[in-house]
Structure formats: C-alpha cells, structure tokens
Biopython code that builds the backbone (N, CA, C, O; Angstrom):
import numpy as np
from Bio.PDB.StructureBuilder import StructureBuilder

atoms = [
    (1, "MET", "N", (-30.240, 1.411, 1.204)),
    (1, "MET", "CA", (-29.737, 1.176, -0.136)),
    (1, "MET", "C", (-28.360, 0.527, -0.029)),
    (1, "MET", "O", (-27.486, 1.099, 0.622)),
    (2, "PRO", "N", (-28.120, -0.643, -0.638)),
    (2, "PRO", "CA", (-26.822, -1.312, -0.526)),
    (2, "PRO", "C", (-25.734, -0.543, -1.244)),
    (2, "PRO", "O", (-25.958, 0.096, -2.272)),
    (3, "LYS", "N", (-24.541, -0.628, -0.663)),
    (3, "LYS", "CA", (-23.374, 0.024, -1.270)),
    (3, "LYS", "C", (-22.712, -0.925, -2.251)),
    (3, "LYS", "O", (-22.776, -2.142, -2.083)),
    (4, "ASP", "N", (-22.065, -0.362, -3.291)),
    (4, "ASP", "CA", (-21.283, -1.222, -4.177)),
    (4, "ASP", "C", (-19.904, -1.423, -3.572)),
    (4, "ASP", "O", (-19.560, -0.751, -2.600)),
    (5, "ASN", "N", (-19.103, -2.333, -4.125)),
    (5, "ASN", "CA", (-17.803, -2.673, -3.566)),
    (5, "ASN", "C", (-16.865, -1.482, -3.481)),
    (5, "ASN", "O", (-16.091, -1.375, -2.529)),
    (6, "ALA", "N", (-16.919, -0.587, -4.454)),
    (6, "ALA", "CA", (-15.999, 0.545, -4.473)),
    (6, "ALA", "C", (-16.239, 1.473, -3.291)),
    (6, "ALA", "O", (-15.289, 2.037, -2.748)),
    (7, "THR", "N", (-17.502, 1.642, -2.883)),
    (7, "THR", "CA", (-17.784, 2.551, -1.782)),
    (7, "THR", "C", (-17.806, 1.838, -0.442)),
    (7, "THR", "O", (-17.786, 2.504, 0.594)),
    (8, "SER", "N", (-17.847, 0.525, -0.416)),
    (8, "SER", "CA", (-17.904, -0.189, 0.856)),
    (8, "SER", "C", (-16.531, -0.680, 1.318)),
    (8, "SER", "O", (-16.428, -1.316, 2.367)),
    (9, "ALA", "N", (-15.489, -0.399, 0.560)),
    (9, "ALA", "CA", (-14.140, -0.804, 0.974)),
    (9, "ALA", "C", (-13.782, -0.065, 2.246)),
    (9, "ALA", "O", (-14.149, 1.099, 2.410)),
    (10, "PRO", "N", (-13.067, -0.727, 3.155)),
    (10, "PRO", "CA", (-12.687, -0.071, 4.403)),
    (10, "PRO", "C", (-11.754, 1.109, 4.175)),
    (10, "PRO", "O", (-10.988, 1.138, 3.212)),
    (11, "THR", "N", (-11.830, 2.073, 5.071)),
    (11, "THR", "CA", (-10.904, 3.199, 5.065)),
    (11, "THR", "C", (-9.715, 2.826, 5.932)),
    (11, "THR", "O", (-9.874, 2.393, 7.073)),
    (12, "VAL", "N", (-8.519, 2.998, 5.377)),
    (12, "VAL", "CA", (-7.285, 2.611, 6.064)),
    (12, "VAL", "C", (-6.312, 3.785, 6.041)),
    (12, "VAL", "O", (-6.464, 4.715, 5.250)),
    (13, "LEU", "N", (-5.312, 3.731, 6.919)),
    (13, "LEU", "CA", (-4.272, 4.753, 6.983)),
    (13, "LEU", "C", (-2.963, 4.142, 6.505)),
    (13, "LEU", "O", (-2.475, 3.174, 7.088)),
    (14, "VAL", "N", (-2.394, 4.707, 5.444)),
    (14, "VAL", "CA", (-1.178, 4.180, 4.828)),
    (14, "VAL", "C", (-0.014, 5.130, 5.110)),
    (14, "VAL", "O", (-0.132, 6.344, 4.941)),
    (15, "THR", "N", (1.107, 4.561, 5.542)),
    (15, "THR", "CA", (2.334, 5.328, 5.764)),
    (15, "THR", "C", (3.385, 4.840, 4.765)),
    (15, "THR", "O", (3.698, 3.651, 4.709)),
    (16, "LEU", "N", (3.921, 5.771, 3.982)),
    (16, "LEU", "CA", (4.896, 5.448, 2.942)),
    (16, "LEU", "C", (6.312, 5.814, 3.386)),
    (16, "LEU", "O", (6.491, 6.733, 4.185)),
    (17, "PRO", "N", (7.319, 5.102, 2.873)),
    (17, "PRO", "CA", (8.705, 5.392, 3.247)),
    (17, "PRO", "C", (9.265, 6.606, 2.491)),
    (17, "PRO", "O", (8.783, 6.958, 1.414)),
    (18, "ARG", "N", (10.270, 7.224, 3.065)),
    (18, "ARG", "CA", (10.937, 8.384, 2.466)),
    (18, "ARG", "C", (11.411, 8.076, 1.044)),
    (18, "ARG", "O", (11.330, 8.941, 0.171)),
    (19, "ALA", "N", (11.902, 6.862, 0.797)),
    (19, "ALA", "CA", (12.406, 6.500, -0.536)),
    (19, "ALA", "C", (11.339, 6.697, -1.611)),
    (19, "ALA", "O", (11.655, 7.168, -2.703)),
    (20, "LEU", "N", (10.076, 6.344, -1.325)),
    (20, "LEU", "CA", (9.007, 6.549, -2.302)),
    (20, "LEU", "C", (8.633, 8.017, -2.419)),
    (20, "LEU", "O", (8.332, 8.500, -3.511)),
    (21, "LEU", "N", (8.652, 8.720, -1.309)),
    (21, "LEU", "CA", (8.315, 10.146, -1.351)),
    (21, "LEU", "C", (9.308, 10.912, -2.222)),
    (21, "LEU", "O", (8.933, 11.847, -2.928)),
    (22, "ASP", "N", (10.573, 10.508, -2.165)),
    (22, "ASP", "CA", (11.594, 11.153, -2.982)),
    (22, "ASP", "C", (11.373, 10.896, -4.470)),
    (22, "ASP", "O", (11.681, 11.752, -5.299)),
    (23, "LEU", "N", (10.836, 9.710, -4.816)),
    (23, "LEU", "CA", (10.617, 9.352, -6.224)),
    (23, "LEU", "C", (9.321, 9.916, -6.796)),
    (23, "LEU", "O", (9.191, 10.059, -8.011)),
    (24, "PHE", "N", (8.359, 10.237, -5.926)),
    (24, "PHE", "CA", (7.053, 10.702, -6.378)),
    (24, "PHE", "C", (6.724, 12.034, -5.710)),
    (24, "PHE", "O", (6.069, 12.071, -4.669)),
    (25, "PRO", "N", (7.187, 13.127, -6.321)),
    (25, "PRO", "CA", (6.911, 14.452, -5.760)),
    (25, "PRO", "C", (5.399, 14.636, -5.566)),
    (25, "PRO", "O", (4.598, 14.319, -6.445)),
    (26, "GLY", "N", (5.046, 15.144, -4.420)),
    (26, "GLY", "CA", (3.637, 15.345, -4.114)),
    (26, "GLY", "C", (3.019, 14.190, -3.348)),
    (26, "GLY", "O", (1.919, 14.319, -2.812)),
    (27, "ALA", "N", (3.719, 13.059, -3.292)),
    (27, "ALA", "CA", (3.210, 11.928, -2.514)),
    (27, "ALA", "C", (3.242, 12.290, -1.039)),
    (27, "ALA", "O", (4.152, 12.976, -0.575)),
    (28, "GLU", "N", (2.249, 11.825, -0.318)),
    (28, "GLU", "CA", (2.115, 12.134, 1.098)),
    (28, "GLU", "C", (2.697, 11.010, 1.952)),
    (28, "GLU", "O", (2.587, 9.835, 1.601)),
    (29, "LYS", "N", (3.315, 11.375, 3.070)),
    (29, "LYS", "CA", (3.876, 10.364, 3.976)),
    (29, "LYS", "C", (2.766, 9.510, 4.573)),
    (29, "LYS", "O", (2.922, 8.294, 4.684)),
    (30, "GLN", "N", (1.655, 10.115, 4.956)),
    (30, "GLN", "CA", (0.503, 9.386, 5.479)),
    (30, "GLN", "C", (-0.741, 9.839, 4.740)),
    (30, "GLN", "O", (-0.934, 11.028, 4.485)),
    (31, "LEU", "N", (-1.582, 8.874, 4.398)),
    (31, "LEU", "CA", (-2.825, 9.217, 3.743)),
    (31, "LEU", "C", (-3.886, 8.175, 4.049)),
    (31, "LEU", "O", (-3.591, 7.001, 4.269)),
    (32, "GLU", "N", (-5.117, 8.633, 4.057)),
    (32, "GLU", "CA", (-6.253, 7.737, 4.196)),
    (32, "GLU", "C", (-6.746, 7.376, 2.815)),
    (32, "GLU", "O", (-6.749, 8.205, 1.905)),
    (33, "MET", "N", (-7.166, 6.124, 2.664)),
    (33, "MET", "CA", (-7.739, 5.684, 1.401)),
    (33, "MET", "C", (-8.665, 4.517, 1.662)),
    (33, "MET", "O", (-8.649, 3.932, 2.745)),
    (34, "SER", "N", (-9.473, 4.177, 0.667)),
    (34, "SER", "CA", (-10.360, 3.030, 0.753)),
    (34, "SER", "C", (-9.785, 1.908, -0.093)),
    (34, "SER", "O", (-9.463, 2.100, -1.266)),
    (35, "ALA", "N", (-9.660, 0.730, 0.519)),
    (35, "ALA", "CA", (-9.160, -0.451, -0.199)),
    (35, "ALA", "C", (-9.507, -1.681, 0.631)),
    (35, "ALA", "O", (-9.436, -1.654, 1.859)),
    (36, "ALA", "N", (-9.882, -2.755, -0.049)),
    (36, "ALA", "CA", (-10.264, -3.992, 0.630)),
    (36, "ALA", "C", (-9.081, -4.931, 0.838)),
    (36, "ALA", "O", (-9.112, -5.773, 1.736)),
    (37, "THR", "N", (-8.034, -4.797, 0.016)),
    (37, "THR", "CA", (-6.856, -5.656, 0.115)),
    (37, "THR", "C", (-5.601, -4.801, -0.107)),
    (37, "THR", "O", (-5.687, -3.657, -0.553)),
    (38, "VAL", "N", (-4.451, -5.369, 0.209)),
    (38, "VAL", "CA", (-3.188, -4.679, -0.056)),
    (38, "VAL", "C", (-3.053, -4.406, -1.557)),
    (38, "VAL", "O", (-2.599, -3.330, -1.946)),
    (39, "GLY", "N", (-3.438, -5.359, -2.398)),
    (39, "GLY", "CA", (-3.375, -5.160, -3.847)),
    (39, "GLY", "C", (-4.209, -3.974, -4.303)),
    (39, "GLY", "O", (-3.768, -3.195, -5.148)),
    (40, "GLU", "N", (-5.428, -3.826, -3.745)),
    (40, "GLU", "CA", (-6.269, -2.677, -4.084)),
    (40, "GLU", "C", (-5.640, -1.375, -3.586)),
    (40, "GLU", "O", (-5.742, -0.339, -4.244)),
    (41, "MET", "N", (-4.994, -1.433, -2.429)),
    (41, "MET", "CA", (-4.314, -0.255, -1.901)),
    (41, "MET", "C", (-3.207, 0.187, -2.866)),
    (41, "MET", "O", (-3.057, 1.375, -3.149)),
    (42, "ILE", "N", (-2.441, -0.780, -3.365)),
    (42, "ILE", "CA", (-1.371, -0.459, -4.308)),
    (42, "ILE", "C", (-1.948, 0.100, -5.601)),
    (42, "ILE", "O", (-1.386, 1.034, -6.173)),
    (43, "ASP", "N", (-3.063, -0.457, -6.070)),
    (43, "ASP", "CA", (-3.727, 0.086, -7.262)),
    (43, "ASP", "C", (-4.147, 1.543, -7.037)),
    (43, "ASP", "O", (-3.991, 2.383, -7.923)),
    (44, "ALA", "N", (-4.681, 1.835, -5.844)),
    (44, "ALA", "CA", (-5.109, 3.201, -5.537)),
    (44, "ALA", "C", (-3.917, 4.153, -5.467)),
    (44, "ALA", "O", (-4.000, 5.291, -5.929)),
    (45, "LEU", "N", (-2.807, 3.685, -4.889)),
    (45, "LEU", "CA", (-1.591, 4.510, -4.861)),
    (45, "LEU", "C", (-1.097, 4.787, -6.274)),
    (45, "LEU", "O", (-0.682, 5.903, -6.587)),
    (46, "ASP", "N", (-1.143, 3.760, -7.128)),
    (46, "ASP", "CA", (-0.685, 3.912, -8.514)),
    (46, "ASP", "C", (-1.597, 4.863, -9.294)),
    (46, "ASP", "O", (-1.134, 5.582, -10.179)),
    (47, "ALA", "N", (-2.889, 4.866, -8.967)),
    (47, "ALA", "CA", (-3.809, 5.791, -9.632)),
    (47, "ALA", "C", (-3.479, 7.235, -9.263)),
    (47, "ALA", "O", (-3.610, 8.134, -10.094)),
    (48, "ARG", "N", (-3.055, 7.460, -8.028)),
    (48, "ARG", "CA", (-2.683, 8.817, -7.589)),
    (48, "ARG", "C", (-1.315, 9.222, -8.108)),
    (48, "ARG", "O", (-1.109, 10.359, -8.534)),
    (49, "TRP", "N", (-0.380, 8.273, -8.068)),
    (49, "TRP", "CA", (0.996, 8.534, -8.480)),
    (49, "TRP", "C", (1.431, 7.433, -9.444)),
    (49, "TRP", "O", (2.009, 6.430, -9.026)),
    (50, "PRO", "N", (1.150, 7.624, -10.750)),
    (50, "PRO", "CA", (1.457, 6.593, -11.743)),
    (50, "PRO", "C", (2.918, 6.142, -11.671)),
    (50, "PRO", "O", (3.838, 6.956, -11.588)),
    (51, "GLY", "N", (3.099, 4.826, -11.706)),
    (51, "GLY", "CA", (4.418, 4.233, -11.628)),
    (51, "GLY", "C", (4.738, 3.680, -10.247)),
    (51, "GLY", "O", (5.713, 2.946, -10.085)),
    (52, "MET", "N", (3.925, 4.027, -9.244)),
    (52, "MET", "CA", (4.209, 3.554, -7.897)),
    (52, "MET", "C", (4.056, 2.033, -7.804)),
    (52, "MET", "O", (4.808, 1.386, -7.075)),
    (53, "ARG", "N", (3.098, 1.455, -8.527)),
    (53, "ARG", "CA", (2.926, -0.006, -8.501)),
    (53, "ARG", "C", (4.225, -0.707, -8.910)),
    (53, "ARG", "O", (4.607, -1.712, -8.311)),
    (54, "ASP", "N", (4.896, -0.174, -9.929)),
    (54, "ASP", "CA", (6.153, -0.788, -10.389)),
    (54, "ASP", "C", (7.246, -0.720, -9.328)),
    (54, "ASP", "O", (8.139, -1.568, -9.310)),
    (55, "ARG", "N", (7.190, 0.262, -8.458)),
    (55, "ARG", "CA", (8.167, 0.385, -7.373)),
    (55, "ARG", "C", (7.832, -0.540, -6.196)),
    (55, "ARG", "O", (8.712, -0.913, -5.421)),
    (56, "LEU", "N", (6.547, -0.905, -6.073)),
    (56, "LEU", "CA", (6.108, -1.735, -4.947)),
    (56, "LEU", "C", (6.002, -3.218, -5.283)),
    (56, "LEU", "O", (6.180, -4.067, -4.409)),
    (57, "CYS", "N", (5.712, -3.537, -6.550)),
    (57, "CYS", "CA", (5.481, -4.930, -6.953)),
    (57, "CYS", "C", (6.430, -5.345, -8.062)),
    (57, "CYS", "O", (6.868, -4.528, -8.872)),
    (58, "ASP", "N", (6.742, -6.653, -8.078)),
    (58, "ASP", "CA", (7.522, -7.179, -9.194)),
    (58, "ASP", "C", (6.555, -7.710, -10.256)),
    (58, "ASP", "O", (5.349, -7.485, -10.153)),
    (59, "THR", "N", (7.055, -8.397, -11.257)),
    (59, "THR", "CA", (6.217, -8.835, -12.378)),
    (59, "THR", "C", (5.462, -10.133, -12.117)),
    (59, "THR", "O", (4.690, -10.558, -12.977)),
    (60, "THR", "N", (5.649, -10.782, -10.967)),
    (60, "THR", "CA", (4.997, -12.077, -10.735)),
    (60, "THR", "C", (3.496, -12.035, -10.499)),
    (60, "THR", "O", (2.938, -13.083, -10.824)),
    (61, "PRO", "N", (2.756, -11.150, -10.048)),
    (61, "PRO", "CA", (3.092, -9.989, -9.230)),
    (61, "PRO", "C", (3.060, -10.337, -7.740)),
    (61, "PRO", "O", (2.237, -11.129, -7.281)),
    (62, "ARG", "N", (3.962, -9.731, -7.020)),
    (62, "ARG", "CA", (3.981, -9.785, -5.545)),
    (62, "ARG", "C", (4.788, -8.590, -5.071)),
    (62, "ARG", "O", (5.423, -7.897, -5.865)),
    (63, "VAL", "N", (4.755, -8.359, -3.776)),
    (63, "VAL", "CA", (5.511, -7.249, -3.198)),
    (63, "VAL", "C", (6.990, -7.514, -3.427)),
    (63, "VAL", "O", (7.470, -8.626, -3.204)),
    (64, "ARG", "N", (7.715, -6.486, -3.876)),
    (64, "ARG", "CA", (9.154, -6.632, -4.145)),
    (64, "ARG", "C", (9.907, -7.120, -2.912)),
    (64, "ARG", "O", (9.523, -6.832, -1.779)),
    (65, "ARG", "N", (10.983, -7.861, -3.151)),
    (65, "ARG", "CA", (11.771, -8.454, -2.063)),
    (65, "ARG", "C", (12.361, -7.424, -1.114)),
    (65, "ARG", "O", (12.481, -7.690, 0.082)),
    (66, "HIS", "N", (12.730, -6.262, -1.618)),
    (66, "HIS", "CA", (13.372, -5.258, -0.767)),
    (66, "HIS", "C", (12.374, -4.382, -0.012)),
    (66, "HIS", "O", (12.763, -3.417, 0.647)),
    (67, "LEU", "N", (11.082, -4.723, -0.110)),
    (67, "LEU", "CA", (10.042, -3.977, 0.594)),
    (67, "LEU", "C", (9.263, -4.906, 1.514)),
    (67, "LEU", "O", (9.176, -6.111, 1.278)),
    (68, "ASN", "N", (8.711, -4.336, 2.542)),
    (68, "ASN", "CA", (7.790, -5.055, 3.408)),
    (68, "ASN", "C", (6.566, -4.185, 3.602)),
    (68, "ASN", "O", (6.676, -2.969, 3.763)),
    (69, "ILE", "N", (5.401, -4.810, 3.585)),
    (69, "ILE", "CA", (4.162, -4.118, 3.880)),
    (69, "ILE", "C", (3.582, -4.788, 5.112)),
    (69, "ILE", "O", (3.415, -6.007, 5.156)),
    (70, "PHE", "N", (3.278, -3.967, 6.116)),
    (70, "PHE", "CA", (2.714, -4.472, 7.359)),
    (70, "PHE", "C", (1.315, -3.912, 7.547)),
    (70, "PHE", "O", (1.082, -2.714, 7.384)),
    (71, "VAL", "N", (0.387, -4.796, 7.891)),
    (71, "VAL", "CA", (-0.982, -4.423, 8.207)),
    (71, "VAL", "C", (-1.192, -4.745, 9.675)),
    (71, "VAL", "O", (-1.146, -5.906, 10.081)),
    (72, "GLU", "N", (-1.422, -3.716, 10.460)),
    (72, "GLU", "CA", (-1.611, -3.898, 11.911)),
    (72, "GLU", "C", (-0.476, -4.725, 12.517)),
    (72, "GLU", "O", (-0.718, -5.586, 13.363)),
    (73, "GLY", "N", (0.766, -4.462, 12.084)),
    (73, "GLY", "CA", (1.943, -5.098, 12.654)),
    (73, "GLY", "C", (2.289, -6.462, 12.097)),
    (73, "GLY", "O", (3.257, -7.076, 12.544)),
    (74, "ARG", "N", (1.522, -6.957, 11.129)),
    (74, "ARG", "CA", (1.798, -8.268, 10.537)),
    (74, "ARG", "C", (2.182, -8.101, 9.071)),
    (74, "ARG", "O", (1.564, -7.332, 8.336)),
    (75, "ARG", "N", (3.206, -8.832, 8.664)),
    (75, "ARG", "CA", (3.663, -8.771, 7.271)),
    (75, "ARG", "C", (2.534, -9.224, 6.352)),
    (75, "ARG", "O", (1.841, -10.200, 6.639)),
    (76, "ALA", "N", (2.358, -8.512, 5.250)),
    (76, "ALA", "CA", (1.222, -8.740, 4.365)),
    (76, "ALA", "C", (1.665, -9.025, 2.937)),
    (76, "ALA", "O", (2.768, -8.671, 2.522)),
    (77, "ALA", "N", (0.767, -9.680, 2.195)),
    (77, "ALA", "CA", (0.931, -9.941, 0.763)),
    (77, "ALA", "C", (-0.183, -9.199, 0.024)),
    (77, "ALA", "O", (-1.052, -8.596, 0.655)),
    (78, "LEU", "N", (-0.162, -9.241, -1.298)),
    (78, "LEU", "CA", (-1.153, -8.520, -2.088)),
    (78, "LEU", "C", (-2.587, -8.915, -1.752)),
    (78, "LEU", "O", (-3.486, -8.075, -1.795)),
    (79, "GLU", "N", (-2.807, -10.180, -1.418)),
    (79, "GLU", "CA", (-4.174, -10.658, -1.166)),
    (79, "GLU", "C", (-4.628, -10.448, 0.284)),
    (79, "GLU", "O", (-5.758, -10.799, 0.625)),
    (80, "THR", "N", (-3.781, -9.888, 1.132)),
    (80, "THR", "CA", (-4.130, -9.665, 2.534)),
    (80, "THR", "C", (-5.306, -8.698, 2.629)),
    (80, "THR", "O", (-5.248, -7.597, 2.081)),
    (81, "PRO", "N", (-6.384, -9.104, 3.329)),
    (81, "PRO", "CA", (-7.528, -8.202, 3.495)),
    (81, "PRO", "C", (-7.210, -7.067, 4.460)),
    (81, "PRO", "O", (-6.399, -7.224, 5.372)),
    (82, "LEU", "N", (-7.853, -5.926, 4.251)),
    (82, "LEU", "CA", (-7.648, -4.758, 5.091)),
    (82, "LEU", "C", (-8.905, -4.487, 5.910)),
    (82, "LEU", "O", (-9.965, -4.221, 5.344)),
    (83, "PRO", "N", (-8.797, -4.552, 7.246)),
    (83, "PRO", "CA", (-9.947, -4.214, 8.080)),
    (83, "PRO", "C", (-10.127, -2.699, 8.185)),
    (83, "PRO", "O", (-9.175, -1.941, 8.001)),
    (84, "GLU", "N", (-11.337, -2.270, 8.479)),
    (84, "GLU", "CA", (-11.642, -0.856, 8.669)),
    (84, "GLU", "C", (-10.686, -0.257, 9.697)),
    (84, "GLU", "O", (-10.481, -0.818, 10.773)),
    (85, "GLY", "N", (-10.104, 0.888, 9.350)),
    (85, "GLY", "CA", (-9.224, 1.611, 10.261)),
    (85, "GLY", "C", (-7.818, 1.047, 10.393)),
    (85, "GLY", "O", (-7.047, 1.502, 11.237)),
    (86, "ALA", "N", (-7.473, 0.060, 9.568)),
    (86, "ALA", "CA", (-6.144, -0.564, 9.670)),
    (86, "ALA", "C", (-5.043, 0.457, 9.411)),
    (86, "ALA", "O", (-5.193, 1.386, 8.618)),
    (87, "LYS", "N", (-3.936, 0.249, 10.110)),
    (87, "LYS", "CA", (-2.731, 1.041, 9.877)),
    (87, "LYS", "C", (-1.781, 0.187, 9.055)),
    (87, "LYS", "O", (-1.398, -0.910, 9.460)),
    (88, "ILE", "N", (-1.406, 0.713, 7.883)),
    (88, "ILE", "CA", (-0.534, -0.011, 6.959)),
    (88, "ILE", "C", (0.767, 0.765, 6.825)),
    (88, "ILE", "O", (0.771, 1.979, 6.619)),
    (89, "TYR", "N", (1.868, 0.037, 6.947)),
    (89, "TYR", "CA", (3.204, 0.636, 6.798)),
    (89, "TYR", "C", (3.918, -0.035, 5.641)),
    (89, "TYR", "O", (4.026, -1.260, 5.589)),
    (90, "VAL", "N", (4.405, 0.779, 4.710)),
    (90, "VAL", "CA", (5.252, 0.305, 3.629)),
    (90, "VAL", "C", (6.674, 0.657, 4.048)),
    (90, "VAL", "O", (6.995, 1.830, 4.238)),
    (91, "LEU", "N", (7.523, -0.351, 4.192)),
    (91, "LEU", "CA", (8.882, -0.130, 4.679)),
    (91, "LEU", "C", (9.898, -0.699, 3.721)),
    (91, "LEU", "O", (9.680, -1.748, 3.116)),
    (92, "THR", "N", (11.014, 0.000, 3.585)),
    (92, "THR", "CA", (12.121, -0.539, 2.803)),
    (92, "THR", "C", (12.912, -1.467, 3.702)),
    (92, "THR", "O", (13.081, -1.194, 4.891)),
    (93, "ALA", "N", (13.398, -2.568, 3.136)),
    (93, "ALA", "CA", (14.159, -3.548, 3.900)),
    (93, "ALA", "C", (15.554, -3.012, 4.202)),
    (93, "ALA", "O", (16.135, -2.278, 3.403)),
    (94, "MET", "N", (16.070, -3.376, 5.333)),
    (94, "MET", "CA", (17.437, -3.025, 5.721)),
    (94, "MET", "C", (18.357, -4.148, 5.253)),
    (94, "MET", "O", (18.003, -5.324, 5.339)),
    (95, "SER", "N", (19.518, -3.790, 4.764)),
    (95, "SER", "CA", (20.468, -4.825, 4.347)),
    (95, "SER", "C", (21.875, -4.352, 4.678)),
    (95, "SER", "O", (22.109, -3.192, 5.019)),
    (96, "GLY", "N", (22.765, -5.259, 4.569)),
    (96, "GLY", "CA", (24.151, -4.915, 4.864)),
    (96, "GLY", "C", (24.783, -5.982, 5.739)),
    (96, "GLY", "O", (24.171, -7.018, 6.002)),
    (97, "GLY", "N", (25.964, -5.742, 6.176)),
    (97, "GLY", "CA", (26.612, -6.766, 6.997)),
    (97, "GLY", "C", (27.638, -6.190, 7.910)),
    (97, "GLY", "O", (28.273, -6.924, 8.667)),
]
sb = StructureBuilder()
sb.init_structure("model")
sb.init_model(0)
sb.init_chain("A")
sb.init_seg("    ")
for serial, (resi, resn, name, xyz) in enumerate(atoms, 1):
    if name == "N":
        sb.init_residue(resn, " ", resi, " ")
    sb.init_atom(name, np.array(xyz, "f"), 0.0, 1.0, " ", f" {name:<3s}", serial, name[0])
structure = sb.get_structure()
C-alpha cells in the first residue's frame, strides 16, 4: 500500500540552540521528526511550539540572517531537501569585533 507524503517524509534529528530553548519552555534540545525539507521542519517545530517559525524565518520568507541551519554539515535554506536520518543543527550566528 503506497504511503502518502505526510507519512513518507524522512525522519531527521534536529538540534536546537539554547536561545530558542529559553524562549520556548518545554522545547527539546534534540528531537526526531519527519520532514522532507527545512521549510517543513520549521513548520513542524512551529506546530509543536507556536511562534517558533517567527524566530527562525523572516517575512520574505527565508532563514533569519542571525541564524544558520546546517544539514549534514552544509548550510541550508528553506527549500533544502532532508535525507533520511539527516542531522540538522540550528545555530545562532556569532558576531562582534
């Protein structure tokens, strides 16, 4: 029996930064979820913790400038596909001088 898109999305491991954990009580540092793209991953995070999308994306929409999302060690955008078992890291950018 064929699977629909919602159930056939790859399972990935997402690691969130301390800054987001502080803003969203109950958010987990690492969690497994199903998502086919970075954008779907952000939608799933927002469904669990409403308002998280606004912290991760700007209004254009794209990943905010002060954040980086890495999929298997490569910088990613919202449309970046997620392979099964991918490790995704959401990191806050370092700044200063």
